[in-house]
N, C-alpha and C positions, 0 to 999 in steps of 0.2 A: 659451643664457650671458647672459649681460646682461648686451646688449640683447632677447635673447627676452625676460626677465624685465621687463626696462621695457617692453617692446612691451605687454603683458601690465598691467601695471599702469595706461598712458593706456588699454585700452580699460574698463578700471575706472571709469578715474577723467573717462573721458567721459561714461560711462549715470549713472555718479553726479551729474555733474555737469546734467547734462537733469532726471534726478529733485525735486534741489535747486534748480535755478531754476524748476520749474515747479507748486513746494510753496509756492515765495511768495506764489503768487498763486492767493487765498483762493474766488475760484469756480472750483466745480472742472469751468463748461464752459466757463470760459475755458482753461483750458490746450491744449496741445499735444495731442492726438488722437495722434498718428502717431508724434512724436519721443515722448511718454510710452509706449505701445507698447514700442517698437524698446527704448529701453532698458529695461522691464522686463523682455526677452522675452532681452535681451541676458545677464537678472543671470543669470537664470532658466538660462539654456544653459550658462551660468560653475559651476553651484548646483557643481554635484562639485568639483572645483578650488578655487573659495570656503572649502568647507565643510571641509575642510582647513587653509589659509592662512592662519598669522600674520600677525596684521595685518587681514585680513580674519572671518575666521571666528566674533575676537569681536564684530564688528558689526554679524551679519546677522541679531541679533532687533531693534534699534533700524531698520533699515531697513528689516525688517517690515511696524512701526511707523509707521514714518515714511512709508511711501512707497506699501507693499502695500493696507494697509487702509482709506487714503481711498480706494481704486482702485473700492472696490465698493459709495462713493457716486454713484459717475461719473455721469452723465447718458447720456454714450457706452456702448453695450452693448460695441464692444469691448478698451474698457480695463477692466470689471468683467468678462468672460475670462477676457483675462490678469491680472485680479489675484488667480483660482483658481487658474490655472494655474501662475504663480509661486510663491504661496503653497502649494503641494505641492509644489514642486519640494526647498523648505524643510524642509516637516515636521515633517522627522526631525531636525532640529539638539537642539541642550539647552539648552531653555527658561530663562530666569534668574527667569522670573514665567507661572505657568504662565496666570495672568488670561490673555498672548498670545496663546498656539496656542488656548482657547480663545474668544478672540474672533475669531481669524481661520478657527476652525471652527463655529463660526455664519453668522458671514459667506459663508463655500460651503452651508452649509444651508441660507440663507437665498435662494441665488442659485437655485436648482431651484425656486424659484417667481416665475424673474424674468418678466416680460414676452416675451423674445426668446430664440428653439428655440437660439442654439449660444450665450449665455452657462448656460444648463438644462445644457446636455449639456457641456460642460468642464466647470461644475460636480456633475457626476458622477462623472466622472471622473477630479477630483481629489480628490474625497471618499476614493476609494479609499486614497493614501497618510497621508491624517486617521488616518481607522483603523486603519489598521499599525503608528501609531506614536502614538495615544494608549494611555495607558495604565490610564485608569477612561472604560470605556465610563458610567455608572453612569445619569450626563445626558443620555446620546442614549437614551435606555431607552421614558423617557414620549416622547418624536414619534419613534421606531423607525416605526409603523403608516407616519406620516405620509409618511417619506420612501421608504419599501416602495411609496407610494400615487404617488408620481410618481416616483418611479422607471419605472415600468411605463407612466405616464403616457407619459413621454419615449419607453420603446421603439414603443412604439404609432405615434412622429412618428415615428425616428430608427434609422434601421437601426446599430448599434455593437457590436463586438467590448468595448468597453471598460466598456461598462455590465452586460454582465453580468459582465465580470471584474467589478468592484462588491461585484455581487451575490454572487459566491463569497467575496470576501474580510468582506462582512459577515455572511454566514452563521460563517462559518470561526469568527470573533470572537466573535459570540455563542451560538454552538454550540443546545445543549438551548432557549436562550434565544429562538431561531429559530420555536420547533412553532410557537405563539400562531398564527404566517403564512405556515406551510407548504402550504396546501395554497394559499390567493390567488398566493404566491410559482412555486408549481408550476402553475399555471394558465396563469398570467400567460406564464411561460416555456415552455409548451408551446404559447400560442397564439403565439409570436416564433419558434416554432419549424414551426409549421405556415404562418405568415407567409412565412417562407422558401420551404418547398417549393413553395406556390400562385406566388410568386416566379420559382422553376423553372424549373416546369412551364411556366409564362405565357410565360418566354423563348423554354423552350422550342418551345415550336407556334411564336413569331418565326421562328424561324432556319430550321423546317419549313417554313414561309411567303414564307423569301426574306426577311426584316423584321427582321433583327439590327441590331445600331447596332452592329455588330465589337469590342463589350467581351465578350465574351461570354464567354472565359475567366478573363476578371479577373474580371465579375459573380461566375461559378457560384466562385472562389476564397473570392472575399469571402461570399461565400451558405454554404458548407462553415465556411467557421473563425467566424462565428456561429453556425450550428446544431452546433458541438461543442462552442462556448462554454452553448450552452441543456443541453445536457447532460449538460457537466461539472458549472454551474453546477446540476441538478438532484440528480444526485450527489450532490454536497455538500449540500444540502438533506435528501436519505435517512439519511445518517449519521447528520447532527445530530440528528435525530427517534429514531433509532435506540430510546430508554427510555419510544417510545409507538407500541406496535405496533400500536393500537388505529385509528394513523392512517389507513396503509399499506394499506392496501385503499382505499378512497375515493384515496391516490395511485395507485394500480395501475390504475382505472376513467380517471383523467387519463392514466395514461400507456400503458396499450396500446395504444391505436392508432400511438404512434411504438414503440416495441417490434417490434411484429408487420412493419413495415417494414424491417426490417435484412435484407432479403433484396437491397431497389433499393436503401436510404443504404448500402452495399456501406462507404464511407470514413467511414461515422459506428459500424461494428459492434462497434470495442473501447468505444467511449462507451454504446453500447445494450447491450452485455454484463455494462457497471461495475454500469449503472440492474436491467438482471437477477438482479445477484447479488446487491445488497441488497434486492431488494425478496420474495424467493424466501426468504434469511437471516435477516432482520428478522419480516416478516410472523407475525402469530398462527398461521396454515396458508398452506400453498398451494392457492390457488381454484383451481379447472375449469379457467377459463378463460383462466388462467396456461399452461396446458398446450398452447395451440395455441403456443410460443412454444418448447415440444424439439422439431417437424418447422424450423422455422426457421430454428434453428442446426446444425440437422441438416446441412439443407438446404444452407447454405452453406459446410459445413466439405466437401460433394462438392466441390467447387471442388479443386483441387491446392494451388495457391497458401493455399487459408484455411487449411492444417494448421499453419502458424504459429501461430494462432489458437487449436489443441486446451485450449493452455495453458488458455486464459482462458475456451473454453464446457466446460471439464473442471469450473467453481467451480460454475456454477447447477446442473448439470448432476449432480451430486454432492449442493446443496440441491432435486431435486426425488427425488433417489433416497432420501437419509435422512432426507429429512423429510416426502413425500408416498408411501412407501411403498407402504404396499396401493397406488393407482393406478399405479406402477411395475410388483406386478407378476403386474396386473391385465393389463396392455395389451404382447400382445401381439408386436406392432410396439415399444414402444420396448426391450424386451430386445433383439430384435430387431440393434433400431438402435446398440445397446451393441458387439454381437459384428461389426457387419458396419462399423461404426467401426476396431474395434481393429485388424481382419480388414487393412481399406483400410492404416495404419497399417503395421505391421509387416510393410512390403514390403520388403526391405533393398533391394531394385534399383534403389527410385521417393523411398524417404521415407529421407535421412538417420537415423544413430544417434541426435543428440539430441531429433530432433522425434519420435522414437517413446516416449522415456518415460512419459510421460501415458497414455499403452493401458493398460499397466500398472496403472496408479496408478486407474482408472477402471475395471476388472475387480477387482481390487481393493474399491474403492467399494461396489459390488452383491454382492459374496459379504459383506460383513464384513456390509453395514446387512441384506440377505435371509435370513441364515442360516433355511436349512430347506424357502425360499421360492420357488428358485429353479433347480431341483435337473435343468432343462431347462438352460443355462445352463452348468452346471457343468459336462461333456465338453467345450463346445466351447474354453471358456476354458485348460483346464485341455490342450487338442493344440493352441491355436495355443503359447497361452504355453510350451511344453516344444518342436515345432516351430522356435519361432524361438529358442530359446536353447540346444537338441542341434543339428540342422540349421544354421544360418543363425551360428550362433557370433557373436555379437557381440562385437566389441571393447572395446566401454567396462564396466570392470566394476561400471560404477552399472544399467546395463541390465541384467546377467545379472544382478542382488541384481530387481531387480526384476520381472523374469521368473521368476524362482524366486522370489519372492512371493509372486507368484501362487498355484504350486504351496505351497504353505508354507500358504498361506490357503485355499485347497481343503481343506486335512487341520486346518483348525482348523475350516471351514464341515465339516465330515461327511469323517471321513477314511476311513469305509468303501468312501463312493461312491467317495471319489480313490482311493487305492487300488485299486480296478478297474477305475474308467477307466484309471489308466497300466498296465495291464495291455497289454502283454507293458512296456513304456517302463520300468517302474516301477523297479529296479535299476540301469537307468543314469541319473537319475533321481535316487537315492540317493549314486551316491555320485559323480556331478556334487555333489550338496548335500555331500558329506565331503569332495573336495577343497575345495568354499570354505572352509570349515570350516577347515581347518587351510594355507588357503596365509596366510604372513605375509613381512611384509619377511624378508628377508635378516639388513637393519643393527640397524631398531627391532623387530624380532620383532611388528613392531602388524599387525592383523588386512588384509589383503587384501579383504576382501569383510562385505557384515553393518558396515559402521561408523557408521550412525547407529543410536540410539536402539530407533528404533522397528524400527529392522531385527532387532536382537536380540529385539524381544522377541517378535514375532512369529515369529522362526523359532526360537526356544525352546520357544513354545507349540503350535506346528507337528510340532518332533518329541516333546513326549511324545501329542500327539494319532498320531499313528504309532505310538509305542512300545506303543497301547492299545489298533491295529485290532485286531483280529479279520481283518478278510478281511487284512492283511498280514502274518500272523499263518499264515494259509489259506497263504499262496500259495510258504509255509516262507524269508519274509525277517526272522522275527525269531528265530534262533537265540540259543542263549545269547552266540556269538562275538560276534554285530552285535549283539544288546542293550547288550554293552558298550562298544562300539565311541558305540553313538551315544548311549548315556550320559555315557562321556568328555567328549563332546564339547559333551555339553549340558550334564556341569558347569563346563567350562572359557567357554564361552558365559557361563554365569546370574555365572560370577569377574567376569569382564573387563563384563559388561552394568552389574555393583552398585557394581562400582570408576571405570567411566563415568562415572557418573550424584553418584554422589561426588565424584568431581574434576571434572566439572562445577560441581555445590552448594558445590564448596571456591573455586574459578576464580572464578566469582562475585560471591563474599563479598566475594574478596582484591582481587577486582578493584572495587566499588564503595569496598571502606575505598582504596584506593589514588585511585582517581577524586576522594574528597573530598578526601583529603590535600594531592593535585596543582592542586588545583582554582583555588589560590590564584596556581601561577607558572602553572594552564595562562593563569590572565587575566592576567598578566604578558606573556605571549606574543602573547594578540592586543591590548595596548597596542601593545607594539614592531610590532607589523607594521601597526598604523594610524602608527604615527609616525614609521616607517624605508620606509614607503610611495614608491616612484618616483614621481614624476608622470610622466602621460602622453609620450614621446616626448622624456623630458628640455628639454619645453619652457622648463621653471619650475621651473630651480636658481635655489639663493638666494643671494645677493650674501653674494663672499665677504669678509665683514667679522666685526671679532673683536666685534663686538657679537651674528650672527646666531648663533642655537644651533644644533649638529652633531643631524643623526635620534635620534645616541647620545642627545643629551643630555636634548631635548626628550620622551624617552620614558625617563629618570632621571624625570624633572621630574612629568612623568606620574604613571610609576611610585609617585615617593614621596604625591599625592596622592590615589592609593585607597588604599596603606599607611596615610596619615596618617584615610582618610572611614572605616575602619576596616568598609568595606560585604561583606557576606559571599562570598561566592560568587554565580553564576549560576545558579538551577536545574539539577540537572543534567538533561543529556538523552541520559535511557541509548544510545539509538537509535542513537549513532553510535559507542557501541563492545561492545555486546553480542552482536554478532554476529563482532565481532572473533576467537571461540577456537572455530573451526571445525576439525575433524581436520586437525590437519597432515598424518596420512597420505592427503589426501583429493585427489590430484594432480587429479580429476578435474571439483573444484570442486562434485556433488552431492549431500557427504554432512551436512545440515542438516539437521536433523528440520523436521517439517512443521507450526510453532506457531502454532497458534490451530485448525485443521483436528476435525473432534467424529468420534468415532470408536466404536462400541460396548463395540470393546476397551479403550477409555479404563476403561470400570469396572472389567477385568479385572485382578490384577496378579500380574504375573508368578513373585513371590517365593509371596505364596501358594500361587496353583496348583501351582507345584513342593515346596511341601511337602503338600499335597495330594498330590501326583501319589505323592511317593516315602512314605505312612504308605499308599495303595492298594497299591503294591510291596510294602508287606514285609507285605500280609494277603493279597492270590493271591501271590506268586513269594516266601517269606522270602530261598530261598538268594540268588534274585539282589541281592535288595537287602541283604543283608552283603557280596556279592561287593564292586556296590559303592562302601560305607562302609567297605569293609578297604580296597580301593586310593587308596582317596580324599577317604581319615576328614575329614583337617582341612572340604578346599572344601566338602563336605557338611553338615559339622558345619555350618560357618560361613551354612554356606545358610539351614540350615536356624534356626535361628540369624533371621539375619535374617527367614527368612517368620516369623516369631514375630512381630517389633518390626514389620514389614508389613504386620501383624495390625491392630496401633492406628492405624496413622499410615492407613493408605491411605481407609477413609471416611472422613475426617476433608480427609482433602483431594478425594474428591468430591466431599464438601460443601459444602468453599469453594469449587472452581471452577465448580458446579452455579448458588451466590449470584452468581457474575460472568459468568454468560451475560446473552447480552439477552434480556429477558424476554420473544421472542415462541420461547426456543428452551428457556424451563425446566422443560419435559416434556421434551429430549432426555434419551432412553435409562435407563440405571437403574437403582440403583446395587443 
């Protein structure tokens, strides 16, 4: 109530009085260092409230100029450090004079060379707030090398994850411009990591000799936090130089010894996997030395608890297989590893269904990237998938789709071999596939299986491969009746796929248009949220007098200013809404396509393939072709017309997609 509001005002007034009293003393050395320190600390702690309270927020810039900026020149180190910290608390306010922001920024930068170490550390930590809030970093670029040099000097003297966080912020803000310093930054971060390792080992040895300090658990947690921060910063650097693949071999030499510790640094397994993923994806090529990481990853996954990381491990495994296929197919051990891992995961007695889903993805990765080169793995994958699908009968429809997808990819890989290896279970598998294709929701009539664009595409390609298989024909599985049934399912699937692609494209365009049109409204909502926010625990209720504006009135006033300024809407953040259009029938939540993943199948357009398939059918079995066209005339005609359209569009799309690949990936696939 009113008493609480008065108390807040009294506290702020007390701090301001201390600052104003000391400001009247010309000699900075004669000011009461303790009282000024306390006043600055109090103001900084109340920053969140001060930045939104009428009567206070308007005077914050003047307060920083009058009382914080002079403290940077104080002969007392504690006040210089407190000036850095206090300035950082208000770095995000709206400055009427940008020079004031710049002056504070440079004062903090200058403190990086302060003679007293605590001031340097506080300056590093405070700099992050200014870099985050800065709209123009052009003035910082010339001194960036010196800044980084000071950072790493301080890291040598002090263990602080806050320093690493500041480095992360710098890397994110400068992006590709950090590339010239990437090698030096990575070297220093690696040295900081090894320092943590050495200290942890020394502490462990001391404990073994009963010389522990009693703070071992705290020290270990602190070292783990700092090590994790170093690795996260390294990951940020790796992404920032993605346009410069020639840098990665040098970075790899620095990082490989750290990566190879993943069996020891179990707590950092996820961070290390992220680094491996970046190196194996962005490098011009995967080095022979990097293959040392493969058995390390598999060794960690051999622990039952680590299977939760299988999805993370799949990313670098996919890179190894797709980008270094020759080495993979020539390594009997690597191929066997994939089978053993999938077999272990597809064990319903020990693994939950949601943890099984990565196994069929790995098998699909191998079959699509190694076509004609892993004949020895094909029967093993098929047996494992069919057993899991038919015998274990998973409840998850998406897992069923993924397991059937392995069979489908086997047909795409080699339809005759797959039909041969599936005997005598092929009729059962075909029946299961047909049932899955026919199963639809009773209310919406939408499919229950193969919801993703990717799933529909590979099933269609697999069906066409199956219908052209001589081995399947030899097994008397492709009589006229079964062929017609498969053809109807294929045509229906392709029609659904065509409509789904068109619908998703239309939804995307409509959403983009609606987002632009509603941007002003969204901005209004943000303003309202800012001005109607409740004060914490209602400790700062406003005085109830007629001169005070209500939150709604303040919101309207602020909104009028926004409209009057004519400012354009903020840049669109597509990530906030582009994933809102997953299939509504996907009750399991897995029916989103893996955007960004690369596959040789990307170069195959299923509609063009269907056009060629129908032409081949016309030549080899004209009666069947005529029968299909007669029973589904309009659908087939639409698909054939769409195939001609895609024959023009698809090469252009692939060429555009290739241009957007990272430089190290330019040679992936073939048009």
